[in-house]
CHARMM internal coordinates of N, CA and C (Angstrom, degrees):
IC EDIT
DIST 1 N 1 CA 1.4650
DIST 1 CA 1 C 1.4896
ANGL 1 N 1 CA 1 C 108.92
DIST 1 C 2 N 1.3332
ANGL 1 CA 1 C 2 N 118.32
DIHE 1 N 1 CA 1 C 2 N 143.99
DIST 2 N 2 CA 1.4467
ANGL 1 C 2 N 2 CA 124.63
DIHE 1 CA 1 C 2 N 2 CA 178.08
DIST 2 CA 2 C 1.5014
ANGL 2 N 2 CA 2 C 108.79
DIHE 1 C 2 N 2 CA 2 C -108.46
DIST 2 C 3 N 1.3475
ANGL 2 CA 2 C 3 N 114.86
DIHE 2 N 2 CA 2 C 3 N 119.89
DIST 3 N 3 CA 1.4726
ANGL 2 C 3 N 3 CA 122.77
DIHE 2 CA 2 C 3 N 3 CA 176.90
DIST 3 CA 3 C 1.5207
ANGL 3 N 3 CA 3 C 107.40
DIHE 2 C 3 N 3 CA 3 C -99.64
DIST 3 C 4 N 1.3633
ANGL 3 CA 3 C 4 N 116.04
DIHE 3 N 3 CA 3 C 4 N 140.33
DIST 4 N 4 CA 1.4403
ANGL 3 C 4 N 4 CA 120.36
DIHE 3 CA 3 C 4 N 4 CA 178.98
DIST 4 CA 4 C 1.5415
ANGL 4 N 4 CA 4 C 108.28
DIHE 3 C 4 N 4 CA 4 C -129.28
DIST 4 C 5 N 1.3211
ANGL 4 CA 4 C 5 N 113.39
DIHE 4 N 4 CA 4 C 5 N 136.25
DIST 5 N 5 CA 1.4950
ANGL 4 C 5 N 5 CA 118.77
DIHE 4 CA 4 C 5 N 5 CA 176.20
DIST 5 CA 5 C 1.5607
ANGL 5 N 5 CA 5 C 107.47
DIHE 4 C 5 N 5 CA 5 C -130.66
DIST 5 C 6 N 1.3000
ANGL 5 CA 5 C 6 N 117.68
DIHE 5 N 5 CA 5 C 6 N 124.16
DIST 6 N 6 CA 1.4366
ANGL 5 C 6 N 6 CA 121.06
DIHE 5 CA 5 C 6 N 6 CA 176.84
DIST 6 CA 6 C 1.5306
ANGL 6 N 6 CA 6 C 107.29
DIHE 5 C 6 N 6 CA 6 C -84.62
DIST 6 C 7 N 1.3140
ANGL 6 CA 6 C 7 N 117.18
DIHE 6 N 6 CA 6 C 7 N 110.97
DIST 7 N 7 CA 1.4651
ANGL 6 C 7 N 7 CA 123.47
DIHE 6 CA 6 C 7 N 7 CA -173.52
DIST 7 CA 7 C 1.4706
ANGL 7 N 7 CA 7 C 111.01
DIHE 6 C 7 N 7 CA 7 C -91.88
DIST 7 C 8 N 1.3092
ANGL 7 CA 7 C 8 N 118.43
DIHE 7 N 7 CA 7 C 8 N -37.17
DIST 8 N 8 CA 1.5213
ANGL 7 C 8 N 8 CA 121.26
DIHE 7 CA 7 C 8 N 8 CA -176.02
DIST 8 CA 8 C 1.5187
ANGL 8 N 8 CA 8 C 110.00
DIHE 7 C 8 N 8 CA 8 C -131.88
DIST 8 C 9 N 1.3225
ANGL 8 CA 8 C 9 N 113.59
DIHE 8 N 8 CA 8 C 9 N 167.83
DIST 9 N 9 CA 1.4656
ANGL 8 C 9 N 9 CA 122.42
DIHE 8 CA 8 C 9 N 9 CA 179.86
DIST 9 CA 9 C 1.5416
ANGL 9 N 9 CA 9 C 111.35
DIHE 8 C 9 N 9 CA 9 C 59.86
DIST 9 C 10 N 1.3146
ANGL 9 CA 9 C 10 N 114.77
DIHE 9 N 9 CA 9 C 10 N 36.63
DIST 10 N 10 CA 1.4661
ANGL 9 C 10 N 10 CA 121.01
DIHE 9 CA 9 C 10 N 10 CA -178.98
DIST 10 CA 10 C 1.5264
ANGL 10 N 10 CA 10 C 112.41
DIHE 9 C 10 N 10 CA 10 C -84.35
DIST 10 C 11 N 1.3201
ANGL 10 CA 10 C 11 N 114.28
DIHE 10 N 10 CA 10 C 11 N -46.61
DIST 11 N 11 CA 1.4556
ANGL 10 C 11 N 11 CA 120.06
DIHE 10 CA 10 C 11 N 11 CA -178.93
DIST 11 CA 11 C 1.5014
ANGL 11 N 11 CA 11 C 112.58
DIHE 10 C 11 N 11 CA 11 C -109.01
DIST 11 C 12 N 1.3463
ANGL 11 CA 11 C 12 N 116.80
DIHE 11 N 11 CA 11 C 12 N 11.27
DIST 12 N 12 CA 1.4303
ANGL 11 C 12 N 12 CA 121.62
DIHE 11 CA 11 C 12 N 12 CA -177.75
DIST 12 CA 12 C 1.5273
ANGL 12 N 12 CA 12 C 109.41
DIHE 11 C 12 N 12 CA 12 C -160.89
DIST 12 C 13 N 1.3150
ANGL 12 CA 12 C 13 N 114.95
DIHE 12 N 12 CA 12 C 13 N -166.59
DIST 13 N 13 CA 1.4523
ANGL 12 C 13 N 13 CA 118.12
DIHE 12 CA 12 C 13 N 13 CA -177.73
DIST 13 CA 13 C 1.5361
ANGL 13 N 13 CA 13 C 114.80
DIHE 12 C 13 N 13 CA 13 C -105.74
DIST 13 C 14 N 1.3382
ANGL 13 CA 13 C 14 N 118.79
DIHE 13 N 13 CA 13 C 14 N -9.67
DIST 14 N 14 CA 1.4681
ANGL 13 C 14 N 14 CA 120.36
DIHE 13 CA 13 C 14 N 14 CA -179.39
DIST 14 CA 14 C 1.5604
ANGL 14 N 14 CA 14 C 109.58
DIHE 13 C 14 N 14 CA 14 C -101.68
DIST 14 C 15 N 1.3144
ANGL 14 CA 14 C 15 N 112.77
DIHE 14 N 14 CA 14 C 15 N 161.52
DIST 15 N 15 CA 1.4554
ANGL 14 C 15 N 15 CA 117.72
DIHE 14 CA 14 C 15 N 15 CA 177.60
DIST 15 CA 15 C 1.5027
ANGL 15 N 15 CA 15 C 114.54
DIHE 14 C 15 N 15 CA 15 C 82.73
DIST 15 C 16 N 1.3067
ANGL 15 CA 15 C 16 N 118.11
DIHE 15 N 15 CA 15 C 16 N 32.93
DIST 16 N 16 CA 1.4610
ANGL 15 C 16 N 16 CA 120.92
DIHE 15 CA 15 C 16 N 16 CA -177.34
DIST 16 CA 16 C 1.5429
ANGL 16 N 16 CA 16 C 110.45
DIHE 15 C 16 N 16 CA 16 C -59.94
DIST 16 C 17 N 1.3262
ANGL 16 CA 16 C 17 N 114.64
DIHE 16 N 16 CA 16 C 17 N 125.95
DIST 17 N 17 CA 1.4839
ANGL 16 C 17 N 17 CA 121.54
DIHE 16 CA 16 C 17 N 17 CA 178.58
DIST 17 CA 17 C 1.5174
ANGL 17 N 17 CA 17 C 108.98
DIHE 16 C 17 N 17 CA 17 C -163.70
DIST 17 C 18 N 1.3283
ANGL 17 CA 17 C 18 N 114.17
DIHE 17 N 17 CA 17 C 18 N 122.15
DIST 18 N 18 CA 1.4938
ANGL 17 C 18 N 18 CA 119.34
DIHE 17 CA 17 C 18 N 18 CA 176.40
DIST 18 CA 18 C 1.4814
ANGL 18 N 18 CA 18 C 107.12
DIHE 17 C 18 N 18 CA 18 C -126.84
DIST 18 C 19 N 1.3662
ANGL 18 CA 18 C 19 N 115.60
DIHE 18 N 18 CA 18 C 19 N 131.21
DIST 19 N 19 CA 1.4760
ANGL 18 C 19 N 19 CA 120.88
DIHE 18 CA 18 C 19 N 19 CA 179.36
DIST 19 CA 19 C 1.5357
ANGL 19 N 19 CA 19 C 108.10
DIHE 18 C 19 N 19 CA 19 C -107.01
DIST 19 C 20 N 1.3041
ANGL 19 CA 19 C 20 N 114.40
DIHE 19 N 19 CA 19 C 20 N 130.31
DIST 20 N 20 CA 1.4443
ANGL 19 C 20 N 20 CA 123.06
DIHE 19 CA 19 C 20 N 20 CA 178.80
DIST 20 CA 20 C 1.5101
ANGL 20 N 20 CA 20 C 110.35
DIHE 19 C 20 N 20 CA 20 C -119.68
DIST 20 C 21 N 1.3640
ANGL 20 CA 20 C 21 N 114.97
DIHE 20 N 20 CA 20 C 21 N 139.35
DIST 21 N 21 CA 1.4850
ANGL 20 C 21 N 21 CA 118.54
DIHE 20 CA 20 C 21 N 21 CA -178.78
DIST 21 CA 21 C 1.5538
ANGL 21 N 21 CA 21 C 106.27
DIHE 20 C 21 N 21 CA 21 C -135.49
DIST 21 C 22 N 1.2904
ANGL 21 CA 21 C 22 N 115.10
DIHE 21 N 21 CA 21 C 22 N 112.83
DIST 22 N 22 CA 1.4672
ANGL 21 C 22 N 22 CA 121.32
DIHE 21 CA 21 C 22 N 22 CA 175.34
DIST 22 CA 22 C 1.5144
ANGL 22 N 22 CA 22 C 105.57
DIHE 21 C 22 N 22 CA 22 C -87.07
DIST 22 C 23 N 1.3586
ANGL 22 CA 22 C 23 N 117.50
DIHE 22 N 22 CA 22 C 23 N 102.40
DIST 23 N 23 CA 1.4111
ANGL 22 C 23 N 23 CA 121.62
DIHE 22 CA 22 C 23 N 23 CA -173.04
DIST 23 CA 23 C 1.5222
ANGL 23 N 23 CA 23 C 116.01
DIHE 22 C 23 N 23 CA 23 C -65.98
DIST 23 C 24 N 1.3151
ANGL 23 CA 23 C 24 N 117.32
DIHE 23 N 23 CA 23 C 24 N -31.92
DIST 24 N 24 CA 1.4694
ANGL 23 C 24 N 24 CA 120.11
DIHE 23 CA 23 C 24 N 24 CA -177.25
DIST 24 CA 24 C 1.5653
ANGL 24 N 24 CA 24 C 110.44
DIHE 23 C 24 N 24 CA 24 C -63.63
DIST 24 C 25 N 1.2966
ANGL 24 CA 24 C 25 N 116.16
DIHE 24 N 24 CA 24 C 25 N -39.01
DIST 25 N 25 CA 1.4941
ANGL 24 C 25 N 25 CA 120.45
DIHE 24 CA 24 C 25 N 25 CA -179.67
DIST 25 CA 25 C 1.5118
ANGL 25 N 25 CA 25 C 112.40
DIHE 24 C 25 N 25 CA 25 C -102.70
DIST 25 C 26 N 1.3377
ANGL 25 CA 25 C 26 N 116.21
DIHE 25 N 25 CA 25 C 26 N -2.20
DIST 26 N 26 CA 1.4753
ANGL 25 C 26 N 26 CA 122.72
DIHE 25 CA 25 C 26 N 26 CA -174.82
DIST 26 CA 26 C 1.5438
ANGL 26 N 26 CA 26 C 110.25
DIHE 25 C 26 N 26 CA 26 C 52.57
DIST 26 C 27 N 1.2839
ANGL 26 CA 26 C 27 N 116.10
DIHE 26 N 26 CA 26 C 27 N 44.92
DIST 27 N 27 CA 1.4968
ANGL 26 C 27 N 27 CA 123.02
DIHE 26 CA 26 C 27 N 27 CA 175.59
DIST 27 CA 27 C 1.5095
ANGL 27 N 27 CA 27 C 108.56
DIHE 26 C 27 N 27 CA 27 C -101.09
DIST 27 C 28 N 1.3231
ANGL 27 CA 27 C 28 N 115.83
DIHE 27 N 27 CA 27 C 28 N 125.25
DIST 28 N 28 CA 1.4900
ANGL 27 C 28 N 28 CA 122.19
DIHE 27 CA 27 C 28 N 28 CA 177.63
DIST 28 CA 28 C 1.5016
ANGL 28 N 28 CA 28 C 108.93
DIHE 27 C 28 N 28 CA 28 C -120.08
DIST 28 C 29 N 1.3180
ANGL 28 CA 28 C 29 N 114.66
DIHE 28 N 28 CA 28 C 29 N 135.91
DIST 29 N 29 CA 1.4700
ANGL 28 C 29 N 29 CA 118.88
DIHE 28 CA 28 C 29 N 29 CA 178.07
DIST 29 CA 29 C 1.5335
ANGL 29 N 29 CA 29 C 109.85
DIHE 28 C 29 N 29 CA 29 C -151.62
DIST 29 C 30 N 1.3100
ANGL 29 CA 29 C 30 N 115.71
DIHE 29 N 29 CA 29 C 30 N 167.67
DIST 30 N 30 CA 1.4822
ANGL 29 C 30 N 30 CA 124.52
DIHE 29 CA 29 C 30 N 30 CA -178.27
DIST 30 CA 30 C 1.5065
ANGL 30 N 30 CA 30 C 108.73
DIHE 29 C 30 N 30 CA 30 C -114.09
DIST 30 C 31 N 1.2915
ANGL 30 CA 30 C 31 N 116.92
DIHE 30 N 30 CA 30 C 31 N 147.45
DIST 31 N 31 CA 1.4211
ANGL 30 C 31 N 31 CA 123.68
DIHE 30 CA 30 C 31 N 31 CA 160.65
DIST 31 CA 31 C 1.5311
ANGL 31 N 31 CA 31 C 104.86
DIHE 30 C 31 N 31 CA 31 C -109.24
DIST 31 C 32 N 1.3239
ANGL 31 CA 31 C 32 N 117.00
DIHE 31 N 31 CA 31 C 32 N 106.84
DIST 32 N 32 CA 1.4536
ANGL 31 C 32 N 32 CA 126.38
DIHE 31 CA 31 C 32 N 32 CA -174.87
DIST 32 CA 32 C 1.5412
ANGL 32 N 32 CA 32 C 113.01
DIHE 31 C 32 N 32 CA 32 C 69.73
DIST 32 C 33 N 1.2590
ANGL 32 CA 32 C 33 N 116.38
DIHE 32 N 32 CA 32 C 33 N 163.35
DIST 33 N 33 CA 1.4580
ANGL 32 C 33 N 33 CA 123.26
DIHE 32 CA 32 C 33 N 33 CA 176.83
DIST 33 CA 33 C 1.5266
ANGL 33 N 33 CA 33 C 108.27
DIHE 32 C 33 N 33 CA 33 C -158.26
DIST 33 C 34 N 1.3303
ANGL 33 CA 33 C 34 N 114.22
DIHE 33 N 33 CA 33 C 34 N 66.14
DIST 34 N 34 CA 1.4214
ANGL 33 C 34 N 34 CA 121.87
DIHE 33 CA 33 C 34 N 34 CA -169.19
DIST 34 CA 34 C 1.5333
ANGL 34 N 34 CA 34 C 117.35
DIHE 33 C 34 N 34 CA 34 C -86.50
DIST 34 C 35 N 1.3357
ANGL 34 CA 34 C 35 N 113.77
DIHE 34 N 34 CA 34 C 35 N 155.88
DIST 35 N 35 CA 1.4429
ANGL 34 C 35 N 35 CA 123.19
DIHE 34 CA 34 C 35 N 35 CA 177.71
DIST 35 CA 35 C 1.5153
ANGL 35 N 35 CA 35 C 108.36
DIHE 34 C 35 N 35 CA 35 C -85.70
DIST 35 C 36 N 1.3334
ANGL 35 CA 35 C 36 N 116.18
DIHE 35 N 35 CA 35 C 36 N 138.40
DIST 36 N 36 CA 1.4740
ANGL 35 C 36 N 36 CA 123.15
DIHE 35 CA 35 C 36 N 36 CA 175.00
DIST 36 CA 36 C 1.5252
ANGL 36 N 36 CA 36 C 107.08
DIHE 35 C 36 N 36 CA 36 C -78.03
DIST 36 C 37 N 1.3187
ANGL 36 CA 36 C 37 N 114.58
DIHE 36 N 36 CA 36 C 37 N 143.75
DIST 37 N 37 CA 1.4967
ANGL 36 C 37 N 37 CA 121.50
DIHE 36 CA 36 C 37 N 37 CA -179.88
DIST 37 CA 37 C 1.5205
ANGL 37 N 37 CA 37 C 107.85
DIHE 36 C 37 N 37 CA 37 C -135.54
DIST 37 C 38 N 1.3273
ANGL 37 CA 37 C 38 N 114.73
DIHE 37 N 37 CA 37 C 38 N 148.22
DIST 38 N 38 CA 1.4571
ANGL 37 C 38 N 38 CA 119.25
DIHE 37 CA 37 C 38 N 38 CA 172.52
DIST 38 CA 38 C 1.4974
ANGL 38 N 38 CA 38 C 111.92
DIHE 37 C 38 N 38 CA 38 C 127.02
DIST 38 C 39 N 1.3251
ANGL 38 CA 38 C 39 N 117.87
DIHE 38 N 38 CA 38 C 39 N -116.65
DIST 39 N 39 CA 1.4418
ANGL 38 C 39 N 39 CA 124.40
DIHE 38 CA 38 C 39 N 39 CA -175.33
DIST 39 CA 39 C 1.5517
ANGL 39 N 39 CA 39 C 111.13
DIHE 38 C 39 N 39 CA 39 C -70.08
DIST 39 C 40 N 1.3198
ANGL 39 CA 39 C 40 N 115.57
DIHE 39 N 39 CA 39 C 40 N 168.25
DIST 40 N 40 CA 1.4600
ANGL 39 C 40 N 40 CA 121.24
DIHE 39 CA 39 C 40 N 40 CA 177.62
DIST 40 CA 40 C 1.5488
ANGL 40 N 40 CA 40 C 110.93
DIHE 39 C 40 N 40 CA 40 C -60.21
DIST 40 C 41 N 1.3257
ANGL 40 CA 40 C 41 N 116.35
DIHE 40 N 40 CA 40 C 41 N -36.56
DIST 41 N 41 CA 1.4551
ANGL 40 C 41 N 41 CA 119.99
DIHE 40 CA 40 C 41 N 41 CA 178.81
DIST 41 CA 41 C 1.5018
ANGL 41 N 41 CA 41 C 110.97
DIHE 40 C 41 N 41 CA 41 C -65.15
DIST 41 C 42 N 1.2876
ANGL 41 CA 41 C 42 N 118.84
DIHE 41 N 41 CA 41 C 42 N -38.71
DIST 42 N 42 CA 1.4802
ANGL 41 C 42 N 42 CA 123.58
DIHE 41 CA 41 C 42 N 42 CA 178.51
DIST 42 CA 42 C 1.5467
ANGL 42 N 42 CA 42 C 108.80
DIHE 41 C 42 N 42 CA 42 C -67.63
DIST 42 C 43 N 1.3102
ANGL 42 CA 42 C 43 N 117.71
DIHE 42 N 42 CA 42 C 43 N -42.76
DIST 43 N 43 CA 1.4661
ANGL 42 C 43 N 43 CA 120.89
DIHE 42 CA 42 C 43 N 43 CA 179.98
DIST 43 CA 43 C 1.5244
ANGL 43 N 43 CA 43 C 108.60
DIHE 42 C 43 N 43 CA 43 C -67.48
DIST 43 C 44 N 1.2909
ANGL 43 CA 43 C 44 N 119.06
DIHE 43 N 43 CA 43 C 44 N -37.74
DIST 44 N 44 CA 1.4673
ANGL 43 C 44 N 44 CA 123.44
DIHE 43 CA 43 C 44 N 44 CA 176.24
DIST 44 CA 44 C 1.5512
ANGL 44 N 44 CA 44 C 109.51
DIHE 43 C 44 N 44 CA 44 C -58.94
DIST 44 C 45 N 1.3298
ANGL 44 CA 44 C 45 N 115.70
DIHE 44 N 44 CA 44 C 45 N -38.79
DIST 45 N 45 CA 1.5024
ANGL 44 C 45 N 45 CA 117.84
DIHE 44 CA 44 C 45 N 45 CA -178.94
DIST 45 CA 45 C 1.5449
ANGL 45 N 45 CA 45 C 111.72
DIHE 44 C 45 N 45 CA 45 C -60.01
DIST 45 C 46 N 1.2938
ANGL 45 CA 45 C 46 N 118.14
DIHE 45 N 45 CA 45 C 46 N -23.91
DIST 46 N 46 CA 1.4912
ANGL 45 C 46 N 46 CA 118.89
DIHE 45 CA 45 C 46 N 46 CA -178.58
DIST 46 CA 46 C 1.4980
ANGL 46 N 46 CA 46 C 111.30
DIHE 45 C 46 N 46 CA 46 C -66.37
DIST 46 C 47 N 1.3570
ANGL 46 CA 46 C 47 N 119.68
DIHE 46 N 46 CA 46 C 47 N -23.71
DIST 47 N 47 CA 1.4854
ANGL 46 C 47 N 47 CA 122.49
DIHE 46 CA 46 C 47 N 47 CA -175.39
DIST 47 CA 47 C 1.5412
ANGL 47 N 47 CA 47 C 110.88
DIHE 46 C 47 N 47 CA 47 C -96.74
DIST 47 C 48 N 1.2800
ANGL 47 CA 47 C 48 N 118.54
DIHE 47 N 47 CA 47 C 48 N -2.97
DIST 48 N 48 CA 1.4738
ANGL 47 C 48 N 48 CA 121.35
DIHE 47 CA 47 C 48 N 48 CA 179.81
DIST 48 CA 48 C 1.4841
ANGL 48 N 48 CA 48 C 113.42
DIHE 47 C 48 N 48 CA 48 C -77.63
DIST 48 C 49 N 1.3405
ANGL 48 CA 48 C 49 N 116.14
DIHE 48 N 48 CA 48 C 49 N 151.27
DIST 49 N 49 CA 1.4703
ANGL 48 C 49 N 49 CA 121.93
DIHE 48 CA 48 C 49 N 49 CA 179.89
DIST 49 CA 49 C 1.5141
ANGL 49 N 49 CA 49 C 110.48
DIHE 48 C 49 N 49 CA 49 C -63.01
DIST 49 C 50 N 1.3180
ANGL 49 CA 49 C 50 N 115.59
DIHE 49 N 49 CA 49 C 50 N 143.50
DIST 50 N 50 CA 1.4678
ANGL 49 C 50 N 50 CA 120.16
DIHE 49 CA 49 C 50 N 50 CA 171.95
DIST 50 CA 50 C 1.5373
ANGL 50 N 50 CA 50 C 109.68
DIHE 49 C 50 N 50 CA 50 C -68.59
DIST 50 C 51 N 1.3199
ANGL 50 CA 50 C 51 N 118.62
DIHE 50 N 50 CA 50 C 51 N 150.62
DIST 51 N 51 CA 1.4571
ANGL 50 C 51 N 51 CA 120.86
DIHE 50 CA 50 C 51 N 51 CA 176.11
DIST 51 CA 51 C 1.5524
ANGL 51 N 51 CA 51 C 111.77
DIHE 50 C 51 N 51 CA 51 C -85.33
DIST 51 C 52 N 1.3230
ANGL 51 CA 51 C 52 N 117.18
DIHE 51 N 51 CA 51 C 52 N 27.04
DIST 52 N 52 CA 1.4739
ANGL 51 C 52 N 52 CA 124.13
DIHE 51 CA 51 C 52 N 52 CA -179.68
DIST 52 CA 52 C 1.5137
ANGL 52 N 52 CA 52 C 105.76
DIHE 51 C 52 N 52 CA 52 C -152.08
DIST 52 C 53 N 1.3269
ANGL 52 CA 52 C 53 N 115.66
DIHE 52 N 52 CA 52 C 53 N 163.42
DIST 53 N 53 CA 1.4289
ANGL 52 C 53 N 53 CA 120.94
DIHE 52 CA 52 C 53 N 53 CA 176.97
DIST 53 CA 53 C 1.5072
ANGL 53 N 53 CA 53 C 108.90
DIHE 52 C 53 N 53 CA 53 C -92.54
DIST 53 C 54 N 1.3285
ANGL 53 CA 53 C 54 N 116.18
DIHE 53 N 53 CA 53 C 54 N 111.85
DIST 54 N 54 CA 1.4861
ANGL 53 C 54 N 54 CA 120.16
DIHE 53 CA 53 C 54 N 54 CA -174.51
DIST 54 CA 54 C 1.5486
ANGL 54 N 54 CA 54 C 110.18
DIHE 53 C 54 N 54 CA 54 C -59.69
DIST 54 C 55 N 1.2921
ANGL 54 CA 54 C 55 N 119.47
DIHE 54 N 54 CA 54 C 55 N -33.31
DIST 55 N 55 CA 1.4737
ANGL 54 C 55 N 55 CA 122.15
DIHE 54 CA 54 C 55 N 55 CA -178.29
DIST 55 CA 55 C 1.5611
ANGL 55 N 55 CA 55 C 111.43
DIHE 54 C 55 N 55 CA 55 C -64.68
DIST 55 C 56 N 1.3001
ANGL 55 CA 55 C 56 N 116.67
DIHE 55 N 55 CA 55 C 56 N -18.66
DIST 56 N 56 CA 1.4948
ANGL 55 C 56 N 56 CA 118.19
DIHE 55 CA 55 C 56 N 56 CA -178.17
DIST 56 CA 56 C 1.5352
ANGL 56 N 56 CA 56 C 112.45
DIHE 55 C 56 N 56 CA 56 C -92.74
DIST 56 C 57 N 1.3296
ANGL 56 CA 56 C 57 N 117.13
DIHE 56 N 56 CA 56 C 57 N -4.46
DIST 57 N 57 CA 1.5204
ANGL 56 C 57 N 57 CA 120.91
DIHE 56 CA 56 C 57 N 57 CA 179.76
DIST 57 CA 57 C 1.4964
ANGL 57 N 57 CA 57 C 109.25
DIHE 56 C 57 N 57 CA 57 C -69.73
DIST 57 C 58 N 1.3088
ANGL 57 CA 57 C 58 N 113.99
DIHE 57 N 57 CA 57 C 58 N 133.98
DIST 58 N 58 CA 1.4592
ANGL 57 C 58 N 58 CA 122.52
DIHE 57 CA 57 C 58 N 58 CA 176.75
DIST 58 CA 58 C 1.5007
ANGL 58 N 58 CA 58 C 111.27
DIHE 57 C 58 N 58 CA 58 C -77.66
DIST 58 C 59 N 1.3448
ANGL 58 CA 58 C 59 N 116.41
DIHE 58 N 58 CA 58 C 59 N -45.12
DIST 59 N 59 CA 1.4332
ANGL 58 C 59 N 59 CA 124.37
DIHE 58 CA 58 C 59 N 59 CA 179.91
DIST 59 CA 59 C 1.5476
ANGL 59 N 59 CA 59 C 112.08
DIHE 58 C 59 N 59 CA 59 C -162.18
DIST 59 C 60 N 1.3523
ANGL 59 CA 59 C 60 N 113.65
DIHE 59 N 59 CA 59 C 60 N 170.07
DIST 60 N 60 CA 1.4589
ANGL 59 C 60 N 60 CA 121.55
DIHE 59 CA 59 C 60 N 60 CA 176.66
DIST 60 CA 60 C 1.5050
ANGL 60 N 60 CA 60 C 107.18
DIHE 59 C 60 N 60 CA 60 C -127.57
DIST 60 C 61 N 1.3057
ANGL 60 CA 60 C 61 N 117.08
DIHE 60 N 60 CA 60 C 61 N 127.40
DIST 61 N 61 CA 1.4317
ANGL 60 C 61 N 61 CA 123.88
DIHE 60 CA 60 C 61 N 61 CA 175.78
DIST 61 CA 61 C 1.5223
ANGL 61 N 61 CA 61 C 109.30
DIHE 60 C 61 N 61 CA 61 C -98.91
DIST 61 C 62 N 1.3254
ANGL 61 CA 61 C 62 N 117.26
DIHE 61 N 61 CA 61 C 62 N 116.56
DIST 62 N 62 CA 1.4719
ANGL 61 C 62 N 62 CA 121.32
DIHE 61 CA 61 C 62 N 62 CA 177.72
DIST 62 CA 62 C 1.4826
ANGL 62 N 62 CA 62 C 110.73
DIHE 61 C 62 N 62 CA 62 C -95.39
DIST 62 C 63 N 1.3112
ANGL 62 CA 62 C 63 N 117.41
DIHE 62 N 62 CA 62 C 63 N 130.44
DIST 63 N 63 CA 1.4353
ANGL 62 C 63 N 63 CA 121.49
DIHE 62 CA 62 C 63 N 63 CA 176.34
DIST 63 CA 63 C 1.4899
ANGL 63 N 63 CA 63 C 113.20
DIHE 62 C 63 N 63 CA 63 C -80.18
DIST 63 C 64 N 1.3484
ANGL 63 CA 63 C 64 N 115.52
DIHE 63 N 63 CA 63 C 64 N -30.95
DIST 64 N 64 CA 1.4720
ANGL 63 C 64 N 64 CA 120.83
DIHE 63 CA 63 C 64 N 64 CA 171.35
DIST 64 CA 64 C 1.5445
ANGL 64 N 64 CA 64 C 107.30
DIHE 63 C 64 N 64 CA 64 C -172.17
DIST 64 C 65 N 1.3401
ANGL 64 CA 64 C 65 N 116.82
DIHE 64 N 64 CA 64 C 65 N 168.98
DIST 65 N 65 CA 1.4503
ANGL 64 C 65 N 65 CA 120.85
DIHE 64 CA 64 C 65 N 65 CA -167.41
DIST 65 CA 65 C 1.5462
ANGL 65 N 65 CA 65 C 114.28
DIHE 64 C 65 N 65 CA 65 C -99.45
DIST 65 C 66 N 1.3116
ANGL 65 CA 65 C 66 N 117.93
DIHE 65 N 65 CA 65 C 66 N 38.23
DIST 66 N 66 CA 1.4356
ANGL 65 C 66 N 66 CA 119.77
DIHE 65 CA 65 C 66 N 66 CA 169.62
DIST 66 CA 66 C 1.5359
ANGL 66 N 66 CA 66 C 110.49
DIHE 65 C 66 N 66 CA 66 C -82.15
DIST 66 C 67 N 1.3683
ANGL 66 CA 66 C 67 N 118.04
DIHE 66 N 66 CA 66 C 67 N 148.18
DIST 67 N 67 CA 1.4238
ANGL 66 C 67 N 67 CA 120.81
DIHE 66 CA 66 C 67 N 67 CA -176.12
DIST 67 CA 67 C 1.5334
ANGL 67 N 67 CA 67 C 115.63
DIHE 66 C 67 N 67 CA 67 C -55.31
DIST 67 C 68 N 1.3067
ANGL 67 CA 67 C 68 N 114.78
DIHE 67 N 67 CA 67 C 68 N -31.19
DIST 68 N 68 CA 1.4814
ANGL 67 C 68 N 68 CA 119.42
DIHE 67 CA 67 C 68 N 68 CA 179.33
DIST 68 CA 68 C 1.5256
ANGL 68 N 68 CA 68 C 112.99
DIHE 67 C 68 N 68 CA 68 C -77.04
DIST 68 C 69 N 1.3410
ANGL 68 CA 68 C 69 N 115.86
DIHE 68 N 68 CA 68 C 69 N 1.35
DIST 69 N 69 CA 1.4788
ANGL 68 C 69 N 69 CA 121.72
DIHE 68 CA 68 C 69 N 69 CA 176.52
DIST 69 CA 69 C 1.5174
ANGL 69 N 69 CA 69 C 112.24
DIHE 68 C 69 N 69 CA 69 C -121.62
DIST 69 C 70 N 1.3688
ANGL 69 CA 69 C 70 N 117.97
DIHE 69 N 69 CA 69 C 70 N -17.49
DIST 70 N 70 CA 1.4711
ANGL 69 C 70 N 70 CA 118.20
DIHE 69 CA 69 C 70 N 70 CA -177.69
DIST 70 CA 70 C 1.5751
ANGL 70 N 70 CA 70 C 111.82
DIHE 69 C 70 N 70 CA 70 C -139.02
DIST 70 C 71 N 1.3105
ANGL 70 CA 70 C 71 N 117.79
DIHE 70 N 70 CA 70 C 71 N 5.09
DIST 71 N 71 CA 1.4441
ANGL 70 C 71 N 71 CA 121.02
DIHE 70 CA 70 C 71 N 71 CA -175.69
DIST 71 CA 71 C 1.5231
ANGL 71 N 71 CA 71 C 118.89
DIHE 70 C 71 N 71 CA 71 C -64.28
DIST 71 C 72 N 1.3327
ANGL 71 CA 71 C 72 N 118.54
DIHE 71 N 71 CA 71 C 72 N -22.37
DIST 72 N 72 CA 1.4383
ANGL 71 C 72 N 72 CA 120.46
DIHE 71 CA 71 C 72 N 72 CA 179.57
DIST 72 CA 72 C 1.5554
ANGL 72 N 72 CA 72 C 113.81
DIHE 71 C 72 N 72 CA 72 C -100.98
DIST 72 C 73 N 1.3307
ANGL 72 CA 72 C 73 N 115.97
DIHE 72 N 72 CA 72 C 73 N 11.29
DIST 73 N 73 CA 1.4498
ANGL 72 C 73 N 73 CA 118.00
DIHE 72 CA 72 C 73 N 73 CA 179.13
DIST 73 CA 73 C 1.4850
ANGL 73 N 73 CA 73 C 115.19
DIHE 72 C 73 N 73 CA 73 C -59.06
DIST 73 C 74 N 1.3872
ANGL 73 CA 73 C 74 N 118.89
DIHE 73 N 73 CA 73 C 74 N -34.64
DIST 74 N 74 CA 1.4626
ANGL 73 C 74 N 74 CA 120.33
DIHE 73 CA 73 C 74 N 74 CA -179.17
DIST 74 CA 74 C 1.5772
ANGL 74 N 74 CA 74 C 110.66
DIHE 73 C 74 N 74 CA 74 C -63.88
DIST 74 C 75 N 1.3145
ANGL 74 CA 74 C 75 N 118.61
DIHE 74 N 74 CA 74 C 75 N -24.29
DIST 75 N 75 CA 1.4614
ANGL 74 C 75 N 75 CA 120.03
DIHE 74 CA 74 C 75 N 75 CA 178.63
DIST 75 CA 75 C 1.5111
ANGL 75 N 75 CA 75 C 109.65
DIHE 74 C 75 N 75 CA 75 C -68.83
END
COOR INIT
IC SEED 1 N 1 CA 1 C
IC BUILD
């Protein structure tokens, strides 16, 4: 089964990040890992813990290299 969680860009357009977990193979990966931009609340969101363990990710698929799609990769 494939589980999907929308982590970023939920209530806005910046911070695109989608976490996918294929439970049968225990493979976890991201589509984008973007930085939030705009209001203080959005900037605050950049420092919050991810709802997944980054060390368990197999890979990250980037749709393109804008900061709102790849800005949190160093974390």
